[in-house]
MARFINU-937325 format. One record per residue: x, y, z of N, C-alpha, C in turn. Coordinates in steps of 0.1 Angstrom, whole numbers, plus 5000, padded with zeros to 4 digits. Layout:
N
XYZXYZXYZ
...
% end
This chain:
426
921734134497922434244491922734354501
923934414501924334514511923634644508
923134704520922534834519923634934516
923534994504924635084499924635214507
923435264510923335394517923935384531
923635264538924135244551925635244551
926235164542927735154541928335294539
927735364530928335494527928335584539
927235584547927235664559928335624569
928635494570929635444579931035494574
931135484561932435534555932635684558
931635754556931735904559932135924574
931535844583931835864597933335834600
933835734593935135694595936235794590
935735874582936735974576936936094586
936136094597936336194608937636174614
938536274615939836264621939836244636
938736244643938736244658939436124664
939135994659939735884665941235884664
941835924653943235924651943836034660
943136144663943636244672943736194686
942736124691942736064704943935964706
944135884696945235784697946535854697
946735964690948036034690948236104703
947236154710947436224723947736124733
947136004732947435894742948935854741
949435844729950835814727951835914733
951436044732952336144738952336144753
951136114759951136104773952035994779
951935884772952735764777954235794775
954635864765956035894763956635994773
955836094778956336194787956736144801
955936074808956336024821956035884822
956835804815956535664813956535584825
957635594834957835504845956835544856
956635674858955735714869954235684866
953935704853952535674850952235524850
953235444847953035304847952735254862
953435314872953235274886951935324890
951635454887950335514892949135454886
949335414874948135364866947935214867
948735144875948535004876947234964882
946735054891945535034898944335094890
944635174880943535234872943335164859
942135114856941935044843941735124831
941835254832941435354821942335324808
943735324810944535304798944235174790
943935064797943534944789942234964782
941335044787940035074780940335154767
941235254768941535334757942135244746
943135154750943735064741942734974734
941834924742940734834737939934914726
939635044729938835124720939535144707
940935164708941735174696941635054687
941834934693941834814686940434784680
939334834687938034814682937734904670
938335024670938235114659938935054647
940134994649940834934638940034824632
939334744640938534634636937334694627
936734794632935634854625936034904611
937234964611937835014598938034904588
938534794593938734674584937334634578
936334624587935034584583934434684572
934634814574934134914565934834894551
936134874552936834854539936334734532
936034624539935434504533934134534527
933234614535931934644530932034734517
932934824518933134914506933534824493
934334734495934734644484933534564479
932634524489931434454485930434544477
930334664481929534764474930034784460
931334804459931834824445931634704436
931734584442931434464435929934454430
929034504439927634504436927334604425
927934724426927734824416928234774402
929334714403929934664390929034554384
928534464392927634364387926334424382
925834534388924634594384924834664370
926034724368926334784355926434674344
926934554347927034444338925634394334
924734384344923434344341922634444333
922834574336922234674328922634674313
924034654311924534654298924034534290
923934414297923534294291922034304287
921234374296919834394294919634484282
920534584280920434674269920634604256
921634504257921934424245920734344241
920034284251918834204248917734284242
917634414248916534504243916734534228
917934554224918234604210918234484200
917634374204917634254195916734274183
915734364183914734384173915334474162
915934414152916634484141915834464128
915534574121914834564108915834514098
915434414091916234354080916334434068
915434524066915334604053916134734054
916134794066916834924067917834934078
917834824087918834814097918534894110
917334954111917035024122916634934134
917134974146916934884158915834934167
915134844175914134884184914234814197
913834874208913834814221912634724223
911534774218910234704221909734634208
909234524210908734444199907534514192
906734584200905534654194905934764185
907034834189907534944180908134884168
908834774169909334704157908334664147
907234604153906134564144905434684137
905334794144904734914138905634964127
906934964129907935004119907834924107
907734794108907734694097906634724087
905534784093904334814084904734924074
905735004077906135104067906635034054
907434924056907934854045906934764038
906034704046905034604040903834674035
903534794040902334864036901034814043
901234724053900134674061899434774069
898134774068897234864076896134794082
896334734094895234644100894134714107
894234844109893134914116892234984106
890934954106890034994096888935094102
888635204095887635294100886235234097
885435224108884135154106883135244097
883435364095882535454088882835464073
884135464069884435484055885335364050
885835284059886635164054888035194052
888535314054889935354052890735284063
891935234058892835154067894035234072
894535194084895635274090896635174096
897835214098898935124103898935114118
898335214125898335214140897035264145
896635234157895435274163895335424165
896435494168896435634170896035714158
896535664146896135724133894635714131
894135594134892735574132891935664141
892235674154891535774163891635914158
892735954152892936084146891936104134
891835994126891036004114889536014118
889135944129887735944133887236084135
888136184139887736314141887236384128
887636324117887236384104885736364102
885236244106883836214105882936294115
883536324127882836394137882736544133
883636594124883636734120884136834130
884736784140885236874151886636924146
886837054145888037114141888237244150
888837214162888937324172890037424169
891037394160892137474158892037554145
892037684145891937764133893137854130
893437874118894537964113894038104114
894838194120894438334122894738414109
895338344099895638424086894738394075
894138264075893238234064891938174069
891738154082890538104089890337954086
891337884080891137744078891237674092
890437564093890337504106891037364105
891437314117892237184117891837104130
892036974128891636884139892636894151
893936914148894936914159895837034158
896537064169897437174169898637154160
899037024159900136994151899837014136
898636984132898237014118898137164115
897737234125897737384124899137434122
900137384130901537424130902137394116
901837274111902337244097901737334087
900437374089899737464079900337604079
900737644091901237784092902537804083
903237694080904437704072904037744058
902837724054902337764040902437914039
902137984050902138134050903538184052
904438104057905838154059906638104047
907638194044908638164033909738084038
909738064051910937994058911037844054
912137804049912437664046913737624052
913737584065914937564072915637434070
915037344063915637214061916237194047
917537184047918237174034918737034031
918637004018919136874013920736884013
921436794019922836794019923536754006
922636703997923236663984923136773973
921936833972921636933961921337073966
921137093980920937223985919437273985
918537183980917137223979916637233993
915737333995915237364009913737314010
913437284022912037234025911537294038
910237304039909537354050909437254062
909437124059909337024069910436924068
910836874080911936774080911536644073
910336604074909836484067910036494052
909636614047909736634032911136624028
912036684036913536684033914036544033
913636464043914136324044913636234032
912436254028911836184017912536224004
912936354003913636393991915036333990
915736324002917136274002917236133998
916136054000916035913996916335903981
915936003973916136003959917636003956
918436083963919836083961920535953966
920035903978920635783983920135653977
919135673968918535563961918035463971
917435513982916835423992915335403988
915035273986913735233983913335123993
912835174004912635074015911135034017
910335074007908935034007908734933995
908634803998908734703988907334633987
906934613974905734543970906034393969
904934313970905134173969905634133955
905434213945905934183932907434213930
908034273941909434303941909834443938
908834523933909134663929909234743942
910134843943910334913955910135063953
909835143964909535283963910135353974
910235483973910835573983909835603994
908535613991907635654001906435554002
905735554014904635454016903435494007
903335624004902235663995902435603981
903635613976903935553963903635403962
904035333973903735193974902235163974
901535243982900035223982899435243968
899835343961899335373948899635253938
900835203940901335093931900534963934
900234943946899534823950898034813944
897534933941896234943935896234883921
897434873915897534813902897134663903
897634603914897334463916895934443921
895434523929894034503934892934563925
893334653916892334703907891534823913
891934853925891134963933891435103926
890335173924890335313919889335393927
889835443939888935513948888435653944
889135713934888835853931888035863918
886835913920885835913908885636053904
885636073890885336203884883836233885
883436343890882036383892881336423879
882236443868881636483855881336373846
882336273845882136163836882136023842
882436023855882435893862883735813861
884735863854885935793852886635783866
887335673868887935653881889435643880
890135683891891635693891892235633904
893435593903894235533914894635633924
895035753919895535863928894735983927
894636063938893936183939894436283929
895836293928896436383919896036363904
895836233900895436203887894036253884
893136243895891836293893891836443892
892636513900892636663899893036703885
894036633879894536673866893436643856
892736533857891736493848890536593848
890136643860889036733861889236863853
890536903852890837023844890437013829
890236883825889836863811888336913810
887536893820886136933820886037083823
886737133833886537263837887337363829
888337323821889137413814890137493822
890237463835891137533844892537523839
893337633840894737633836895437713847
895837643858896337713870897837753869
898537703858899937733857900237843847
900737953852900938073844902438103841
902638143829904038183825904238333830
905238353838905538483843906038583833
906438533821907038623811906038673801
905038583797904138623787902638603791
902438543803901038533808900238413803
900838333794900138223789899938113800
898738053799898337963810898337813805
898537723814898637583811897837493821
897337383817896637283826897637213835
898837183829899737093837901137163838
901837123848903237183850904137143838
903937023833904736983821904637073809
903337123807903137213796903837343799
903837393811904437523814906037503813
906537393817908037373816908437373802
907637303793908037303779907937443773
906937513777906737653772907837743776
908337723788909437813793910737803785
910837693778912037683769911937783757
910737823754910637913743911238053746
911238083759911838213763913338203766
913738083770915138073774916038013763
915437933754916237873744915737913730
916737903721916337933707915937803700
914837803693914337673686915337633675
915837513677916937473667916437363658
915237313659914737203651913637263641
914037283629913137343619912437243610
911137273607910337193597910737233583
911137133575911637153562910437183552
909237173557908137193548907437333550
907437383562906837513564907737613571
908937563575909837653581909637683596
908637633602908337653616909437583625
909837643635910937593644910437543657
911137443662910737383675912037363684
911737363697912837343707913337203707
912537103706912936963708912536883695
913236773693913036693682911636623683
911236593695909936533697908736623692
908936753695907936853691907936863675
909036853669909136863655908436733648
908736613654908036493649906536503650
906136553662904636563664904036663654
904736773651904336873641904236813627
905136723623905236673609904036593605
903236543615902036473612901036563605
901136693607900236793600900436783585
901736773581902036773567901836633560
901836533568901736393563900336363559
900236283548898936243544898436113552
899336063560899035943568898035983579
896935913579895935933590895435803595
896235743604895935603609894835593619
894335703624893235693634891835713627
891035613628889735613620888535613630
887635703627886435713636885535583633
885135523644884435393643882935423639
882535543639881135583636880935623621
881835713617881635763603882735733594
883835673599885035643590885935753587
885735863593886735983591888035943598
889135983591890435943596891136073601
892136053610892836163617894336123618
895136223618896536203619896936183634
896136233643896436223657895236153665
895636073675894636003683893736093691
894336203696893536293704892436363696
892736393683891736453675890636353671
891036223670890036123667889036113679
889636103691888736093703887836213704
888336333702887536453703886336443693
886736393681885636393670884536293674
884936173680883936073683882936113693
883336213701882436273711881136333705
881336383692880236443685879136333682
879636213679878636103677878036053690
878836043700878335993713877536093721
877636223716877036333723877536353737
878836323738879536333751879936483752
879436553762879736693765880336693779
881536653780882036643794882836763798
882836873790883536993794882437093798
882237113811881037183816881537323822
880737423818881037563824880537563838
881337603847880937613861880137733864
880037833855879237953857877837933853
877537873841876137863836875737723834
876637623835876237483833876237433819
876537523809876637483795877737383793
877537283784878637183782879037173768
880337123766880937123753881736993751
882036963739882736843736884236853737
884736983736886137003736886437113747
887737093752888137193763888337333757
888837333744889037463738887637543736
886637463733885337523731884837583745
885037513755884737553769885537683772
886837683769887637793772887137923765
886837913752886338023745885038073751
884137983755882838013761883038093774
883938043782884138113795884638253794
885138293783885538433781884338523780
883138463777881938543777881638593791
881838503801881638543815882638633820
883938603817885038683822885238813815
884838823802885038943795886438953789
887238843791888638843786888638843771
889538923766889838923751891338933749
891938813750893438813750894138843737
893338843725893938863712893739003707
894839083707894839223704895339253690
894639333683895039373669896339463670
897339433662898539513662898439643654
897239663647897039783639896139883645
895139833653894239923660893939873674
893039933682892839903696891839783698
891339723688890339623689891039493695
890239413703890739293708889639183707
890039053707889038953704889238833714
888138753714888138643723888838523717
888938513704889538403697890638453687
891638363685892738393676892238403662
891238313658890738313645890038443641
889338503651888638633648889638743646
890738733654891838833652892438823638
892738703633893338683620892438743609
891138713610890138763600890138913600
890138973612890139113614891339183608
892539133610893739193606893839193590
893139103584893139113569892539243564
891739303572891139433568892239533567
893239523576894339623576895339583565
895639453564896739413555896239403540
894939383539894439363525894639223520
895139133528895338993525894038923521
894038843510892938763506893338623502
893438543512893938403510893038303503
891738333501890738243496890538273481
890838183472890738213458889738123451
888938183442887938103434888738033423
888537903422889237823411888637853397
887437903397886837923384887138063377
887138163385887438293380888638363385
889238303396890538363401890338473411
889038513414888838613423889238573438
889738673446890138633459889338703470
889338643482888438693493889238683506
888938773515889638773528889038683538
887838633535887138533544886638413537
886638303543886138173537884638183534
883938243543882438253541882138333528
882938443525882738513513883038433500
884038353501884338263490883238163487
882638103498881538003496880338073490
880038193494878938273488879138293473
880438333470880738363456880638233447
881038123452881037993444879537963441
878637983450877237953448876738033436
877238153434876838233422877238163409
878438103409878838033397877937913394
877537853405876637733404875337773399
874737883403873437923399873437973384
874638033380874738073366874837953357
875537853361875637733352874337663351
873537663361872237603361871337673351
% end
């Protein structure tokens, strides 16, 4: 192969105008005194030497041109080899999403996104990972080392990248916008995952044929086939496929209601409950009950309400035979037989069979009295107590004695009155 640098140096030297200048001066001298110089110079060999040098320079120039042509040919061949090598490198194409890879290792790693394969296992907890770097990062969790801390909330992290992602929580900046709906996101990854919903891209495929937009969704789905439920409730032992399902379930025991209505302050356990409630502020209830006149926003809510008026009670307690119109009520009732008290107060440890009972109990600790009398300044922890109190102001007496027709403002007073009739008859 021709040394390219050497040829280029020779080409540069040949571009020097000095040889052509010498040749031109020699021609002028011969033209001036042609006859005389021919006679005088017959004995002097100098002109023939100059002529020989000129022809030698011409020969060198031809060789340089030939070498330059060879260099160009070599460079052209090198570019062809480079292009063909690039074509060979790009042969690893993903059949599911069309993405191309230069290295087979990168291609294999990418395919695990679609298959959900995770061949690298943590020796301490058994958790699986798709690549060794993720496993090494995970091992730091067991060592407890977290050298990076947030200066705003003192939370600590294993890596600087985790800290950077966390800092976005404190910032309102959401620079990544969805090109379809305009929704903004704090991270590019979240934005890309969201856009798959619009593109209907489901590149994470299960062996059963069902596809998903994210690897996490695929992993959760695969647990249906394996029966794996890694998330266990510390209150009742119930297990779940996803951590989010466990978090929602735990609220049944704790009575926590983290979702607040900004308009009236009412709280909810789940986002779905809050969304349904917000319709009461924004929409007029158009579905009315023909039996009691109560109105509802949706038809499904009306249908659910109608079971209150129906005599049909298809759900029967297997312990005492009591029947219920709703399955949830039957399950809550059966806990009284099983002595299941899975709603535990985190303040004092007292347990209850129902979430509502726990919620009312927790107001003892918090001092909260959300039910205020519209006639005086008194407030109450329960809505039932408020109703009984307001009858003092209104004079309402909804409880009637069937024997004498006397009315009472509280059920307990009616029960006491009926006992008097029984004692008189005896």
